[in-house]
C-alpha positions as CSV (number, residue, x, y, z in Angstrom):
1,M,-70.5,57.2,155.5
2,N,-69.7,59.9,158.0
3,D,-66.0,59.7,157.0
4,I,-66.9,60.3,153.4
5,S,-69.4,63.1,153.9
6,R,-67.7,64.9,156.8
7,N,-68.7,68.6,156.7
8,D,-67.6,71.8,158.3
9,A,-67.3,75.4,157.0
10,G,-67.0,74.0,153.5
11,A,-70.7,72.9,153.5
12,V,-71.9,76.2,152.1
13,N,-69.4,76.1,149.3
14,L,-70.3,72.5,148.5
15,E,-73.9,73.4,148.3
16,I,-73.3,76.3,145.9
17,T,-71.2,74.2,143.6
18,S,-73.6,71.2,143.7
19,Q,-76.6,73.4,143.0
20,R,-74.9,75.1,140.1
21,I,-74.1,71.7,138.5
22,Q,-77.7,70.6,139.1
23,D,-78.9,73.8,137.3
24,I,-76.6,73.1,134.4
25,V,-78.0,69.5,134.2
26,H,-81.6,70.7,134.2
27,Q,-80.9,73.5,131.6
28,A,-79.2,71.0,129.3
29,K,-82.2,68.7,129.5
30,L,-84.7,71.5,129.0
31,K,-82.8,73.0,126.0
32,Q,-81.8,69.6,124.6
33,Q,-78.1,70.6,124.7
34,K,-74.8,68.9,125.6
35,A,-72.6,70.5,128.3
36,I,-69.4,69.9,130.2
37,C,-68.5,71.4,133.6
38,F,-64.9,71.6,134.9
39,V,-64.9,71.8,138.7
40,T,-61.7,72.7,140.5
41,G,-60.6,72.4,144.1
42,V,-57.5,72.1,146.2
43,P,-57.0,68.7,147.9
44,G,-59.6,68.0,150.5
45,T,-62.3,70.5,149.3
46,G,-64.9,67.8,148.6
47,K,-64.7,67.4,144.8
48,T,-65.4,63.7,145.3
49,L,-68.4,64.4,147.6
50,V,-69.9,66.8,145.0
51,G,-69.6,64.1,142.4
52,L,-71.2,61.5,144.7
53,N,-74.0,63.9,145.6
54,I,-74.8,64.2,141.9
55,A,-74.6,60.5,141.2
56,T,-76.6,59.4,144.2
57,S,-79.4,62.0,143.7
58,H,-80.0,60.6,140.2
59,Q,-79.7,56.9,140.7
60,H,-82.6,55.3,139.0
61,L,-82.4,54.0,135.5
62,H,-85.9,55.2,134.7
63,D,-84.8,58.7,135.7
64,D,-84.0,60.6,132.5
65,E,-81.2,62.3,134.5
66,H,-79.6,59.0,135.6
67,A,-76.0,59.7,136.6
68,V,-72.9,57.7,137.4
69,F,-69.6,58.6,139.2
70,L,-66.6,57.3,137.3
71,S,-63.0,57.1,138.5
72,G,-59.8,55.5,137.3
73,N,-58.7,55.3,141.0
74,G,-59.3,51.7,141.8
75,P,-58.8,52.0,145.6
76,L,-61.2,55.0,145.7
77,V,-63.9,53.0,143.9
78,E,-63.4,50.0,146.1
79,V,-63.6,52.0,149.3
80,L,-66.7,54.0,148.2
81,T,-68.7,51.1,147.0
82,E,-67.9,49.0,150.1
83,A,-68.7,52.0,152.4
84,L,-72.1,52.6,150.7
85,A,-72.9,48.9,151.0
86,R,-71.9,48.7,154.7
87,D,-73.8,51.9,155.4
88,A,-76.9,50.5,153.9
89,I,-76.7,47.3,156.0
90,E,-76.1,49.3,159.2
91,R,-79.2,51.4,158.4
92,G,-81.3,48.3,158.3
93,S,-81.5,47.4,154.7
94,L,-83.8,44.5,153.8
95,Y,-81.4,43.3,151.2
96,S,-78.2,41.3,151.3
97,K,-74.8,43.0,151.3
98,A,-74.2,41.5,147.9
99,H,-77.3,43.3,146.6
100,E,-76.2,46.6,148.2
101,L,-72.8,46.2,146.6
102,R,-74.4,45.8,143.2
103,S,-76.5,48.9,143.9
104,A,-73.4,50.9,144.9
105,E,-71.6,49.7,141.7
106,A,-74.4,51.1,139.6
107,K,-73.7,54.6,141.0
108,I,-69.9,54.3,141.3
109,Q,-67.8,52.6,138.6
110,N,-64.3,52.2,137.4
111,I,-63.8,54.4,134.4
112,H,-62.3,51.4,132.5
113,R,-65.5,49.4,132.9
114,F,-67.4,52.3,131.4
115,R,-64.9,52.6,128.5
116,D,-65.0,48.8,127.8
117,E,-68.8,48.8,127.7
118,S,-68.7,51.7,125.3
119,L,-66.4,49.7,123.0
120,K,-68.9,46.9,122.5
121,D,-71.1,49.0,120.3
122,L,-69.5,52.1,118.9
123,T,-72.8,53.7,118.1
124,A,-74.9,53.0,121.2
125,A,-75.3,55.8,123.7
126,P,-74.7,54.8,127.4
127,P,-77.8,54.6,129.7
128,E,-76.4,57.5,131.8
129,K,-77.2,61.1,130.7
130,V,-74.9,62.5,133.4
131,V,-71.4,61.3,134.0
132,I,-69.0,62.5,136.6
133,F,-65.3,61.9,135.9
134,D,-63.2,62.1,139.1
135,E,-59.6,63.5,138.7
136,A,-60.3,64.2,135.1
137,Q,-56.9,65.7,134.5
138,R,-55.5,62.2,135.0
139,A,-57.1,60.9,131.8
140,W,-54.7,59.3,129.3
141,D,-53.2,61.1,126.4
142,L,-53.4,59.9,122.8
143,A,-50.2,57.8,122.9
144,S,-51.0,56.0,126.1
145,T,-54.7,55.4,125.1
146,A,-53.7,54.1,121.7
147,K,-51.1,51.8,123.2
148,F,-53.5,50.4,125.7
149,M,-56.3,49.9,123.2
150,T,-54.1,48.1,120.7
151,Q,-52.3,45.8,123.2
152,K,-55.2,45.2,125.7
153,R,-58.4,45.6,123.8
154,G,-57.5,44.7,120.2
155,Q,-58.5,48.1,118.9
156,K,-56.0,48.7,116.1
157,A,-55.4,52.2,114.7
158,F,-57.2,53.8,117.7
159,N,-56.6,57.5,117.3
160,Q,-58.3,59.2,120.3
161,S,-57.0,60.4,123.6
162,E,-59.1,59.3,126.6
163,P,-60.8,62.7,127.0
164,D,-61.7,62.6,123.3
165,F,-63.1,59.1,123.5
166,L,-65.1,59.8,126.6
167,I,-66.7,62.9,125.2
168,S,-67.4,61.0,122.0
169,V,-69.2,58.3,123.9
170,M,-71.5,60.8,125.6
171,D,-71.9,62.6,122.3
172,R,-73.7,59.6,121.0
173,H,-76.9,60.8,122.8
174,C,-79.1,62.4,120.2
175,D,-80.7,64.8,122.6
176,W,-78.8,66.0,125.7
177,C,-76.1,65.0,128.2
178,V,-73.8,66.5,130.7
179,I,-70.2,65.7,131.7
180,V,-68.9,66.8,135.1
181,A,-65.0,66.8,135.1
182,L,-63.5,67.1,138.5
183,I,-60.0,68.7,138.4
184,G,-57.6,68.5,141.3
185,G,-54.5,70.7,141.5
186,G,-51.1,69.0,141.3
187,Q,-52.5,65.5,141.3
188,E,-51.0,63.9,138.1
189,I,-48.9,61.0,139.4
190,N,-48.7,58.7,136.4
191,T,-46.9,58.7,133.1
192,G,-49.1,59.4,130.1
193,E,-51.7,61.5,131.8
194,A,-53.2,64.1,129.4
195,G,-53.9,66.8,131.9
196,L,-56.6,69.4,131.4
197,Q,-55.3,70.3,127.9
198,G,-56.4,66.9,126.6
199,W,-60.0,67.8,127.3
200,V,-59.7,71.3,125.8
201,D,-58.0,70.1,122.6
202,A,-60.8,67.6,122.1
203,L,-63.6,70.2,122.6
204,V,-61.9,72.7,120.3
205,S,-61.3,70.2,117.4
206,R,-64.3,67.9,117.5
207,Y,-67.1,69.1,119.7
208,P,-67.8,72.8,119.0
209,H,-71.5,72.3,119.6
210,W,-70.9,71.6,123.3
211,S,-71.3,74.3,125.9
212,V,-68.4,74.5,128.4
213,H,-68.7,75.8,131.9
214,F,-65.4,76.0,133.7
215,S,-64.0,77.2,137.0
216,E,-62.2,80.5,136.6
217,K,-59.3,78.9,138.5
218,L,-58.4,76.8,135.6
219,S,-56.0,79.5,134.4
220,Q,-53.8,78.8,137.3
221,I,-50.8,76.5,136.6
222,E,-51.7,74.5,139.8
223,Y,-54.7,73.1,137.9
224,A,-53.7,73.4,134.3
225,G,-50.1,72.3,134.5
226,R,-49.4,74.7,131.6
227,D,-51.2,77.5,129.8
228,V,-54.7,76.5,128.9
229,C,-57.0,78.7,126.8
230,F,-60.7,78.3,126.2
231,A,-60.8,81.1,123.6
232,G,-61.2,78.5,120.8
233,I,-64.5,77.3,122.2
234,K,-67.5,79.3,121.1
235,N,-69.8,78.6,124.1
236,A,-67.4,78.8,127.1
237,Y,-68.4,80.3,130.4
238,A,-66.1,81.0,133.4
239,E,-68.0,80.5,136.6
240,P,-66.7,81.2,140.2
241,S,-69.2,78.8,141.7
242,L,-67.4,75.8,140.0
243,H,-64.3,76.2,142.3
244,L,-64.2,74.7,145.7
245,S,-61.9,76.8,147.9
246,T,-62.6,75.7,151.4
247,S,-60.8,72.5,152.5
248,M,-63.0,69.9,154.0
249,R,-60.2,67.3,154.5
250,S,-58.2,69.8,156.5
251,F,-61.1,71.4,158.2
252,R,-58.8,72.9,160.8
253,A,-56.3,74.1,158.3
254,E,-57.8,75.6,155.2
255,T,-54.4,76.8,154.1
256,L,-52.6,73.4,154.4
257,S,-52.6,73.0,150.6
258,H,-51.0,76.3,150.1
259,M,-48.3,75.5,152.7
260,I,-47.5,72.2,151.0
261,H,-47.3,74.0,147.7
262,Y,-44.6,76.2,149.1
263,L,-42.8,73.3,150.7
264,I,-42.7,71.3,147.4
265,A,-41.7,74.5,145.5
266,N,-38.6,75.0,147.7
267,E,-39.9,78.1,149.4
268,A,-39.3,77.3,153.0
269,D,-39.9,80.8,154.4
270,K,-43.3,81.0,152.7
271,A,-44.2,77.5,153.9
272,A,-43.2,78.4,157.5
273,G,-45.2,81.6,157.4
274,C,-48.2,79.8,156.1
275,Y,-47.9,77.1,158.7
276,Q,-47.8,79.6,161.5
277,K,-51.4,80.7,160.5
278,F,-52.9,77.3,161.4
279,S,-50.3,75.5,163.5
280,A,-52.3,76.0,166.7
281,N,-55.2,73.9,165.3
282,F,-53.4,71.5,162.9
283,S,-50.0,70.0,163.9
284,I,-47.3,69.0,161.5
285,K,-44.4,67.3,163.2
286,V,-41.1,65.8,161.9
287,T,-39.0,63.1,163.5
288,R,-36.1,60.8,162.7
289,D,-37.6,57.9,164.8
290,L,-40.5,55.8,163.5
291,T,-41.5,54.5,166.9
292,S,-41.8,58.1,168.2
293,A,-43.9,58.9,165.1
294,K,-46.3,56.0,165.9
295,N,-46.5,56.9,169.6
296,W,-47.3,60.5,168.8
297,I,-50.1,59.7,166.3
298,K,-51.6,57.1,168.7
299,N,-51.7,59.7,171.4
300,Q,-53.4,62.2,169.1
301,A,-56.1,60.1,167.6
302,R,-59.3,59.8,169.6
303,A,-62.0,57.1,169.5
304,N,-62.5,56.0,165.9
305,E,-60.5,58.7,164.3
306,T,-58.4,57.2,161.5
307,K,-54.7,57.0,161.5
308,G,-52.3,55.5,159.0
309,L,-48.8,55.1,157.6
310,I,-48.3,56.4,154.1
311,A,-45.2,56.7,151.8
312,S,-44.2,57.3,148.2
313,S,-44.4,54.3,145.9
314,G,-40.8,55.1,145.1
315,G,-39.7,54.8,148.7
316,I,-38.1,51.4,148.1
317,R,-35.3,51.9,150.7
318,L,-37.8,52.4,153.5
319,K,-37.8,48.6,153.7
320,P,-35.0,48.4,156.4
321,E,-37.4,50.6,158.6
322,G,-40.1,47.9,158.2
323,I,-42.0,49.9,155.6
324,F,-42.8,47.9,152.5
325,V,-44.2,50.0,149.8
326,K,-44.3,47.1,147.3
327,N,-46.8,45.1,149.3
328,R,-50.3,45.0,147.9
329,L,-53.0,46.7,149.9
330,A,-56.7,45.8,150.3
331,A,-58.0,49.3,150.3
332,A,-61.5,48.7,151.7
333,D,-60.0,46.7,154.7
334,W,-57.3,49.3,155.3
335,F,-59.6,52.3,155.2
336,L,-62.8,50.9,156.7
337,N,-62.0,48.1,159.1
338,S,-62.1,48.6,162.9
339,P,-59.0,49.6,164.9
340,E,-58.8,46.0,166.2
341,D,-58.2,44.6,162.7
342,V,-54.5,44.1,161.9
343,R,-55.4,44.9,158.2
344,S,-56.7,48.3,159.1
345,C,-54.8,51.6,158.8
346,H,-55.1,52.0,162.6
347,Y,-52.5,49.2,163.2
348,L,-49.8,51.3,161.5
349,E,-48.3,48.2,159.9
350,D,-49.4,48.1,156.2
351,V,-48.4,51.2,154.3
352,A,-50.5,53.0,151.6
353,T,-48.8,54.8,148.7
354,E,-50.0,57.8,146.7
355,F,-51.9,55.4,144.4
356,D,-53.8,53.8,147.3
357,I,-54.7,57.0,149.1
358,Q,-55.3,59.6,146.3
359,G,-58.8,61.0,146.7
360,L,-59.2,59.5,150.2
361,E,-58.2,60.8,153.6
362,L,-57.2,60.0,157.2
363,D,-57.7,62.0,160.3
364,W,-54.0,61.6,161.2
365,S,-51.1,60.4,159.1
366,I,-47.5,59.4,159.3
367,V,-45.7,60.3,156.0
368,A,-42.5,58.3,155.6
369,W,-40.0,60.3,153.5
370,D,-37.4,58.3,151.5
371,A,-34.4,59.4,149.4
372,D,-36.4,59.4,146.1
373,Y,-37.2,63.0,146.8
374,R,-34.2,64.4,148.6
375,Y,-33.1,67.9,149.5
376,R,-29.4,68.7,148.8
377,K,-27.5,71.8,148.3
378,G,-30.5,74.1,148.4
379,R,-32.8,72.3,146.1
380,F,-34.8,69.1,145.7
381,E,-33.4,66.2,143.7
382,H,-35.5,63.5,142.0
383,W,-34.4,59.9,142.2
384,K,-35.7,56.4,141.4
385,F,-34.4,53.2,142.9
386,T,-33.7,50.7,140.1
387,G,-32.2,47.3,140.7
388,S,-29.7,47.9,143.5
389,S,-29.0,51.6,143.2
390,W,-30.5,55.1,142.9
391,K,-30.7,56.8,139.5
392,Q,-31.6,60.4,139.0
393,R,-34.8,61.3,137.2
394,N,-34.0,63.7,134.4
395,K,-37.3,64.1,132.5
396,E,-39.4,67.0,133.6
397,E,-42.5,64.9,133.4
398,Q,-41.1,62.3,135.7
399,K,-40.0,65.0,138.2
400,R,-43.4,66.5,138.3
401,Y,-45.0,63.1,139.0
402,L,-42.7,62.6,141.9
403,E,-43.4,66.0,143.3
404,N,-47.1,65.4,143.0
405,A,-46.8,62.1,144.8
406,Y,-45.4,63.9,147.8
407,R,-48.1,66.6,147.4
408,V,-50.8,63.9,147.6
409,L,-49.2,62.3,150.6
410,L,-48.8,65.6,152.5
411,T,-52.4,66.6,152.0
412,R,-54.3,63.5,153.1
413,A,-54.7,64.4,156.8
414,R,-57.8,66.0,158.3
415,Q,-56.4,66.9,161.7
416,G,-52.6,66.6,161.7
417,L,-49.6,64.6,160.4
418,I,-46.0,63.7,161.3
419,V,-43.2,63.2,158.8
420,F,-40.7,60.5,159.4
421,V,-37.3,61.0,157.8
422,P,-34.9,58.0,158.4
423,K,-31.4,58.6,159.7
424,G,-29.8,56.4,157.1
425,D,-26.9,54.1,157.5
426,E,-23.2,54.8,156.8
427,Q,-22.8,51.0,156.1
428,D,-25.5,51.0,153.4
429,D,-24.6,52.9,150.2
430,T,-28.4,53.0,149.3
431,R,-29.3,54.8,152.6
432,L,-26.4,57.1,153.4
433,P,-27.2,59.7,156.0
434,K,-26.5,62.5,153.5
435,F,-29.4,61.3,151.5
436,Y,-31.7,62.3,154.4
437,D,-30.1,64.8,156.6
438,E,-30.6,67.9,154.5
439,T,-34.2,66.9,153.8
440,Y,-34.9,66.8,157.5
441,D,-33.2,70.2,158.0
442,Y,-35.3,71.7,155.2
443,L,-38.5,70.4,156.7
444,V,-37.5,72.0,160.0
445,A,-36.9,75.3,158.1
446,C,-40.4,75.0,156.8
447,G,-41.6,75.3,160.3
448,L,-42.3,71.7,161.2
449,D,-42.1,71.0,164.9
450,Q,-39.4,68.4,165.9
451,I,-40.0,65.4,168.0
């Protein structure tokens, strides 16, 4: 559990945010009201830890404030439940690991399980009075939810977005309840995600009796994705304490997320200037040789510090380099097993994609950069490998998902990272050097140190 709950200067900020949410929960119970909190934070600020603190501090069903942490991120749920169970056994639990896993699953659930349980009886309120939705901006929009409900759950004519449905489930409580929506900046990586606006639209149109407490940072496009206005909600309150600004994941580089924002936004000078502020304490290297990248990261990591190889799920042509993004990953084994286990991240063999690693972290990471997100003629181009060739992504939504995939990958490290950009091959039309060379030069212009 140390890896999950790692603390540094962000501890004070975490305590303030956690306490404010606890206060809102107690006030909702006291006044018999329904409330929703939108908590923001840059990658690595501890949003997940805040949610876990709330869920584990109210873990008994007989507690009228029973809470559950919900996430649609399967690997995150798998890793967290396994970590809690292993931790309990290591602490001398009198129960079996199977029992401890069931206990952990009562506190941490896949959001789809919660949804399916709520479909069994459309009038029954869930046992939880407090629910925490991790990465709430990734909830599905109306079209995606309706399609899934019709095809997979037999719910014909379903007419609610996922945010609308989730609020309606909690609204079944006749007295009080609280939703805590954790919002990460630039984290949407799947088609059909509603973003923050899906929650706001539902509150405005169907739940005017709910009070809304939101981070004042939600006005920033980094979190909202577009203009979002709470003016249509009668009881809406902007609160500075609901924003986590200090990065825990990058505890030696609080401005890492800002630097990556500039890098993705094609602002090399700003990225380089930002990196200079923390480069002495947080290394970001770049190389054309994978063996050099692995040797560097092995030399940096000490004792049981985690290290791993990660890449975009669209990095199909990394295969000739021995990086297979299509392989399935056992998340709990990859993140939690010992350095001697070939299935662990430490072995630098199995690669995790943005879907495997979102919401989780490593101490040190190798980011393998393929030609799906390539820099050419002064700007980034967005590509997808289909069949036997690359095809450009033209839809703005698809471009944003790809950008966010790389944003996720580049913000997973706590202590340092190295980017591997292949050299390509003149004999392979799918890996021509020109697909990679300008990307490498751009990263150097962003201030990354060459190896």
